[in-house]
Each structure stands twice: as C-alpha cells, then as structure tokens.
Phi, psi and omega in degrees: 000135179290142177251119184237152174249151180233129184260210181119349178245169172264321183238138181239153175094352177243102186279328185259129173254134185245122176278116185265135167295155182272089189225172176225008179289161180294145180232092182287166174307136187109329175290144180304324185275006175255117185296337177293342180299323195264136177278016179211158179292147177226162173249142179241148174213121178280134176266108185303133176081359183274083178275157178298324182297316179293318180297319185274312186276335183240014180051040175070025184307126177081356185266351184309306181302322180293320177294318180296318180296315181295320179296319178299319179294320178298318180294319179297327181283338177145355182289136175263352178202156186236137169228184186223180176248031179202124181296332179291346183284006173305332182293344178261004186306305184295318179298315182296312183297321180291325185284317186265344176060032170228165178300141180233128178243078192286332189214138176298342179296343177297345179284344187303307182299321180293313181297323179303322181287347179274342190275155176293160176306139179090350179258150182228161173275134172250162183234135168256134184225157175290339178205086190302322185280004177263354175283125187244175176303327179297321178292314181298318179296323181297328183255000179074032182252152178297145180293338181262021177304128179296132183227142170223133180256166178263009184295342177276356180275191186254342192228307192301304181293324177304315182290315183297312184278332179272349180051051180276159183270357180236151176212133173271105186296326180293318178292320178298317178298319180298320176302316182290319178298315181295322177295320177297317177301314183292324178300313181287331177294316181282331184227076182297348179281354180292123182248357176196154180239136169251125179274116178296315188286132184277012176248005186269348184302327178301341184254004187295320181295317178295321179293320178296318179294327182282314187266338178061040172225160179296143179237123180246134186228183174299331179294314179295325182291310186284328175293323174295314179304313180296326183296337175274328178287329181222075182302145178296136180269110179267004183087159179289132183307326181293347180272357180291157180295145182306327182300333181290336186250359183295135177293142181240000000 
C-alpha cells in the first residue's frame, strides 16, 4: 500500500492554538501562557491590545476583530482547535467558532454543565473568578450555565486580582495563593452546597492542587478543560485491534 502525506499547514504536531492576552505578568507552570504547562505542543498568538482590564471590565469591547484575526492565523499555521487565556472570553465563542471553522474552547466555564451532572443530588458547581461580580448573564448564557451559579472572586484579596488587572511584572505567589484559598473558603462558607469548583480564570491552575487539598472537593481549571479538548483533537493511538496478541482474544 502506498504511503502518502497530505499538507496544507505550516506547522505540524501542535493541535491546540492559544489566543494570548497582551500582558506582562509572570506566568508560572500551570498557567495557560506557560508552554511547560502542557503535555503536548501548542501554538501561541498574542492578540494586540487585549488587556485583562478591557476583557473583564468592558467585556472585550472593540477586540472582536483582533481575536478573529489571531485565531485565523493560528489555524493557518497549523492549529486544529483554539482556546484562550481568559475565562471571560466565552462571549466570543460563537464568533470565533464561526470564523475559523474549527472547534473552539474559549473558556474553562464551559465545564460547568458537565461537572454539574457529575455531582450528587443537592450539590452544585461553584466558580472562582478573578473578578466575580463581572460575570454577567451574557457569560452564563454563552457557556450554558445557570444565572444563579455561586461565584466568589479574588478581587477582595491583596495580590492575585491586583496583578491580573494591573498587568504588573511581579507577583508574590504565596500572597496570590492565599487570595485564592480565602476566596475558596468564602465560597463554601456562603454556599455549603457547592460540591465542585470550576476556576474561571485561566491563570488559577497552578493553585488547583492546594485548593483541592484545602477544600477537599474537585477543582476544574483550564488545564482539565484543554487537556480534555486536546484528547479529541489528537486521540491516543492504541494500535489496530487486530495487532493485539492472540491471548487477548481467546475465548474463555
């Protein structure tokens, strides 16, 4: 049988393209914008002018064309699917998917409906956000989540939200972690029915293990979302079933 290759891309082997906010804060492993986070190659594209403040406080006003252009470039370069570095970018989901015509996983908040179905009766999904009171009905509708989803933000803390919205070049990781832990504590104090947390912010994954150890409930982040997303774009090859050893198929 002839063995042929088929082209059409510039770069091969990186299935996921990541739309980057235009920022300068530190991005430790676990952050979407740190390539060490991913157990597979990824492509990055910075969206000029896309600050966290504009995305969060102004719902990305005026940034739509820039996101569409950057996503289109990622697909041309080789991406088979697109994700982002901000949970608030769910509002661009339909536009992005229609424009690039490949799967788009714009926000970790898309995990909410699925995680809800995993929980026992009486339990709900809660959300941790970099700015809880900025999540609107438009965001909930975009991801198919209830408008009364319990949310707690880190804006009352000292470090995490300050760095994200101020786009500072330094971050005290211990203080940032403390902000996230305290927000998790407060979320469960106000909503004891919360049985799992989805982190809206795509920079929170580095703190997920600590949050899980503290609260003892499942924590879902952009990392859980995008690794699942990638598993469909590049399914694991288990080999052709006929190549298995005869002992595996022997009648017993």
